[in-house]
KELOBA-400659 format. One line per 3 residues: number of its first residue (from 1); their letters; for each residue x, y, z of N, C-alpha, C. Coordinates in nm, 4 decimals, decimal comma. Example, Ala and Ser with C-alpha at 12.3 -4.5 7.8 and 13.67 -1.06 7.14 Angstrom:
BEGIN
1	AS	1,3190:-0,5690:0,7800:1,2300:-0,4500:0,7800:1,3200:-0,3300:0,7800  1,2850:-0,2250:0,7080:1,3670:-0,1060:0,7140:1,2900:0,0030:0,7870
END
This chain:
BEGIN
1	XXX	0,0848:-0,1174:0,0000:0,0000:0,0000:0,0000:0,0894:0,1239:0,0000  0,0654:0,2154:-0,0919:0,1501:0,3344:-0,1005:0,0999:0,4436:-0,0071  0,1944:0,5242:0,0327:0,1631:0,6335:0,1250:0,1064:0,7524:0,0467
4	XXX	0,0078:0,8187:0,1024:-0,0517:0,9357:0,0366:0,0374:1,0565:0,0628  0,0690:1,1260:-0,0418:0,1542:1,2443:-0,0333:0,0673:1,3700:-0,0293  0,1184:1,4787:0,0340:0,0397:1,6027:0,0415:-0,0044:1,6550:-0,0947
7	XXX	0,0797:1,6373:-0,1966:0,0434:1,6878:-0,3289:-0,0712:1,6083:-0,3917  -0,0997:1,4882:-0,3361:-0,2097:1,4064:-0,3867:-0,3454:1,4481:-0,3298  -0,3421:1,5226:-0,2227:-0,4665:1,5649:-0,1579:-0,5362:1,6696:-0,2440
10	XXX	-0,6680:1,6678:-0,2471:-0,7390:1,7698:-0,3254:-0,7177:1,9078:-0,2643  -0,7068:2,0046:-0,3510:-0,6892:2,1420:-0,3044:-0,8271:2,1989:-0,2724  -0,8489:2,2270:-0,1464:-0,9768:2,2813:-0,1030:-0,9669:2,4321:-0,0925
13	XXX	-1,0628:2,4988:-0,1483:-1,0673:2,6441:-0,1363:-1,1320:2,6782:-0,0031  -1,0788:2,7800:0,0656:-1,1417:2,8173:0,1924:-1,2818:2,8727:0,1666  -1,3751:2,8473:0,2574:-1,5105:2,9008:0,2388:-1,5086:3,0536:0,2398
16	XXX	-1,5897:3,1118:0,1522:-1,5927:3,2578:0,1380:-1,7358:3,3089:0,1407  -1,7469:3,4384:0,1625:-1,8749:3,5090:0,1575:-1,8593:3,6254:0,0600  -1,9608:3,6494:-0,0191:-1,9598:3,7663:-0,1076:-1,9933:3,8883:-0,0221
19	XXX	-1,9076:3,9899:-0,0279:-1,9290:4,1141:0,0458:-1,9512:4,2245:-0,0561  -2,0621:4,2939:-0,0429:-2,0928:4,4072:-0,1310:-2,0760:4,5345:-0,0501  -1,9941:4,6260:-0,1017:-1,9728:4,7518:-0,0307:-2,0322:4,8675:-0,1093
22	XXX	-2,0832:4,9637:-0,0357:-2,1352:5,0879:-0,0918:-2,0912:5,2010:-0,0015  -2,0623:5,3151:-0,0616:-2,0228:5,4290:0,0212:-2,1458:5,5034:0,0699  -2,1296:5,5659:0,1847:-2,2398:5,6397:0,2456:-2,2417:5,7837:0,1972
25	XXX	-2,1229:5,8428:0,1866:-2,1146:5,9839:0,1493:-2,0217:6,0008:0,0296  -2,0136:6,1230:-0,0214:-1,9306:6,1496:-0,1386:-1,7832:6,1675:-0,1055  -1,7490:6,1759:0,0230:-1,6111:6,2022:0,0622:-1,5318:6,0751:0,0901
28	XXX	-1,5902:5,9600:0,0728:-1,5282:5,8343:0,1162:-1,4470:5,7624:0,0098  -1,4115:5,8277:-0,0965:-1,3331:5,7604:-0,1994:-1,4225:5,6999:-0,3060  -1,3603:5,6643:-0,4170:-1,4342:5,6103:-0,5303:-1,4339:5,4579:-0,5259
31	XXX	-1,5492:5,3995:-0,5479:-1,5626:5,2543:-0,5464:-1,5759:5,2061:-0,6902  -1,4726:5,1380:-0,7393:-1,4788:5,0841:-0,8749:-1,5328:4,9421:-0,8739  -1,4952:4,8667:-0,7723:-1,5418:4,7289:-0,7579:-1,6253:4,7223:-0,6311
34	XXX	-1,7454:4,6708:-0,6404:-1,8351:4,6688:-0,5244:-1,8468:4,5321:-0,4589  -1,8121:4,4265:-0,5290:-1,8272:4,2910:-0,4748:-1,6912:4,2263:-0,4523  -1,6748:4,1694:-0,3340:-1,5505:4,1023:-0,2965:-1,5849:3,9677:-0,2347
37	XXX	-1,5096:3,8656:-0,2700:-1,5252:3,7342:-0,2075:-1,4217:3,7241:-0,0967  -1,4687:3,7219:0,0272:-1,3828:3,7286:0,1450:-1,3868:3,5948:0,2185  -1,2692:3,5477:0,2601:-1,2638:3,4237:0,3380:-1,3387:3,4433:0,4691
40	XXX	-1,4134:3,3430:0,5089:-1,4896:3,3508:0,6334:-1,3990:3,3673:0,7543  -1,2755:3,3234:0,7448:-1,1820:3,3348:0,8571:-1,1184:3,4731:0,8677  -1,1331:3,5585:0,7657:-1,0768:3,6943:0,7710:-1,1518:3,7794:0,8724
43	XXX	-1,0795:3,8716:0,9331:-1,1401:3,9634:1,0297:-1,1757:4,0952:0,9619  -1,2559:4,1734:1,0305:-1,2902:4,3070:0,9814:-1,1632:4,3918:0,9728  -1,0682:4,3727:1,0645:-0,9415:4,4472:1,0614:-0,8657:4,4183:0,9321
46	XXX	-0,8577:4,2927:0,8937:-0,7889:4,2546:0,7697:-0,8592:4,3158:0,6488  -0,9912:4,3073:0,6464:-1,0695:4,3641:0,5366:-1,0512:4,5158:0,5304  -1,0504:4,5809:0,6470:-1,0325:4,7263:0,6519:-0,8969:4,7652:0,5948
49	XXX	-0,7924:4,6933:0,6329:-0,6579:4,7226:0,5816:-0,6531:4,7058:0,4295  -0,7163:4,6014:0,3801:-0,7205:4,5779:0,2357:-0,7974:4,6884:0,1652  -0,9119:4,7261:0,2205:-0,9948:4,8285:0,1568:-0,9299:4,9664:0,1620
52	XXX	-0,8484:4,9927:0,2624:-0,7738:5,1191:0,2659:-0,6873:5,1324:0,1411  -0,6223:5,0222:0,1034:-0,5371:5,0234:-0,0157:-0,6210:5,0392:-0,1417  -0,7295:4,9632:-0,1501:-0,8156:4,9670:-0,2686:-0,8762:5,1062:-0,2874
55	XXX	-0,9225:5,1656:-0,1784:-0,9900:5,2959:-0,1847:-0,8935:5,4132:-0,1745  -0,7650:5,3812:-0,1531:-0,6601:5,4838:-0,1389:-0,6908:5,5794:-0,0237  -0,7242:5,5202:0,0894:-0,7501:5,5978:0,2108:-0,6280:5,5825:0,3004
58	XXX	-0,5589:5,6928:0,3318:-0,4376:5,6828:0,4137:-0,4671:5,6331:0,5552  -0,3663:5,5740:0,6165:-0,3808:5,5201:0,7524:-0,4152:5,6293:0,8527  -0,3824:5,7532:0,8210:-0,4131:5,8641:0,9120:-0,5618:5,9000:0,9119
61	XXX	-0,6364:5,8543:0,8118:-0,7807:5,8797:0,8043:-0,8576:5,7590:0,8569  -0,9733:5,7841:0,9115:-1,0584:5,6763:0,9632:-1,1335:5,6091:0,8494  -1,1708:5,4845:0,8723:-1,2544:5,4109:0,7784:-1,3511:5,3270:0,8606
64	XXX	-1,4792:5,3520:0,8432:-1,5831:5,2838:0,9198:-1,6680:5,1989:0,8267  -1,6996:5,0772:0,8704:-1,7924:4,9906:0,7982:-1,9160:4,9715:0,8845  -2,0314:4,9707:0,8195:-2,1584:4,9573:0,8907:-2,2419:4,8455:0,8297
67	XXX	-2,3166:4,7791:0,9164:-2,4104:4,6755:0,8745:-2,5512:4,7254:0,9036  -2,6369:4,7153:0,8032:-2,7775:4,7582:0,8154:-2,7895:4,9027:0,8640  -2,6916:4,9845:0,8317:-2,6929:5,1265:0,8688:-2,7191:5,1467:1,0169
70	XXX	-2,6734:5,0502:1,0991:-2,6994:5,0598:1,2426:-2,5730:5,0556:1,3260  -2,4840:4,9633:1,2940:-2,3676:4,9498:1,3808:-2,2435:4,9127:1,3004  -2,1302:4,9389:1,3639:-2,0013:4,9068:1,3049:-1,9445:4,7846:1,3767
73	XXX	-1,9163:4,6759:1,3053:-1,8629:4,5570:1,3720:-1,7226:4,5828:1,4259  -1,6879:4,5160:1,5351:-1,5542:4,5336:1,5920:-1,4505:4,4728:1,4982  -1,3288:4,5237:1,5062:-1,2233:4,4835:1,4138:-1,1826:4,3372:1,4267
76	XXX	-1,2043:4,2767:1,5433:-1,1644:4,1368:1,5608:-1,2739:4,0372:1,5218  -1,3865:4,0862:1,4732:-1,4964:3,9991:1,4306:-1,4613:3,9327:1,2978  -1,4869:3,8028:1,2873:-1,4619:3,7329:1,1609:-1,5842:3,7442:1,0701
79	XXX	-1,5592:3,7251:0,9426:-1,6694:3,7294:0,8472:-1,7600:3,6076:0,8612  -1,7112:3,5024:0,9232:-1,7972:3,3873:0,9509:-1,9108:3,4277:1,0445  -1,8779:3,5023:1,1481:-1,9799:3,5490:1,2427:-2,0747:3,6471:1,1745
82	XXX	-2,0193:3,7409:1,0983:-2,1037:3,8391:1,0295:-2,1960:3,7703:0,9291  -2,1425:3,6743:0,8551:-2,2234:3,6031:0,7557:-2,3356:3,5250:0,8224  -2,3043:3,4613:0,9325:-2,4042:3,3795:1,0023:-2,5229:3,4642:1,0478
85	XXX	-2,4968:3,5869:1,0894:-2,6030:3,6693:1,1469:-2,6626:3,7728:1,0508  -2,5860:3,8156:0,9499:-2,6317:3,9294:0,8702:-2,6349:3,9075:0,7192  -2,5914:3,7936:0,6702:-2,5928:3,7707:0,5255:-2,7362:3,7560:0,4768
88	XXX	-2,7573:3,7997:0,3544:-2,8877:3,7896:0,2899:-2,8697:3,7152:0,1584  -2,9752:3,6599:0,1068:-2,9696:3,5898:-0,0220:-2,9916:3,6901:-0,1348  -2,9089:3,6809:-0,2393:-2,9307:3,7654:-0,3559:-3,0303:3,6972:-0,4497
91	XXX	-3,0510:3,7555:-0,5680:-3,1508:3,7026:-0,6614:-3,1149:3,5635:-0,7140  -2,9871:3,5253:-0,7030:-2,9441:3,3920:-0,7469:-2,9378:3,2924:-0,6316  -2,9743:3,3369:-0,5122:-2,9729:3,2489:-0,3962:-2,8392:3,2415:-0,3248
94	XXX	-2,7433:3,3232:-0,3681:-2,6109:3,3244:-0,3057:-2,6116:3,4207:-0,1873  -2,5432:3,3806:-0,0792:-2,5383:3,4668:0,0390:-2,4468:3,5863:0,0145  -2,4957:3,7043:0,0528:-2,4217:3,8288:0,0366:-2,4302:3,9071:0,1664
97	XXX	-2,3184:3,9642:0,2060:-2,3141:4,0511:0,3225:-2,2984:4,1936:0,2719  -2,3923:4,2809:0,3058:-2,3887:4,4198:0,2608:-2,3222:4,5065:0,3672  -2,2190:4,5799:0,3255:-2,1511:4,6739:0,4142:-2,1528:4,8113:0,3496
100	XXX	-2,1745:4,9117:0,4307:-2,1606:5,0496:0,3851:-2,0400:5,1072:0,4561  -1,9714:5,1996:0,3902:-1,8516:5,2556:0,4514:-1,8488:5,4070:0,4413  -1,7704:5,4653:0,5317:-1,7535:5,6099:0,5375:-1,6201:5,6400:0,6045
103	XXX	-1,5662:5,7578:0,5763:-1,4434:5,8002:0,6439:-1,4746:5,8828:0,7681  -1,6016:5,9032:0,7944:-1,6439:5,9728:0,9165:-1,7497:5,8883:0,9867  -1,7581:5,8967:1,1204:-1,8638:5,8217:1,1894:-2,0004:5,8747:1,1480
106	XXX	-2,0918:5,7860:1,1162:-2,2213:5,8279:1,0633:-2,3359:5,7892:1,1549  -2,3427:5,6628:1,1909:-2,4550:5,6128:1,2701:-2,4093:5,5921:1,4135  -2,4767:5,6556:1,5067:-2,4447:5,6332:1,6476:-2,3584:5,7316:1,7012
END
């Protein structure tokens, strides 16, 4: 019986959630791409750092993400938790998490 090698194992893609972002105000940078497939294990902090680069928002400026225009998730929250509680089904039946963003605090 031959031994199974790591390269023989199927390559599994990590589970992801589709995240749709929209800006709240006109001062928050330009959004060219609105949909991102984010690993469920990623945190809001990781996503924020990535979006700072995409939106060209310097580290000296704030960046806030909001869910349902009510609250901002903490930076250590994973997308698995957010998806479990706040994801909605799109017209194709795929789960989507809607986030709105701003460079200034808006709600609360």
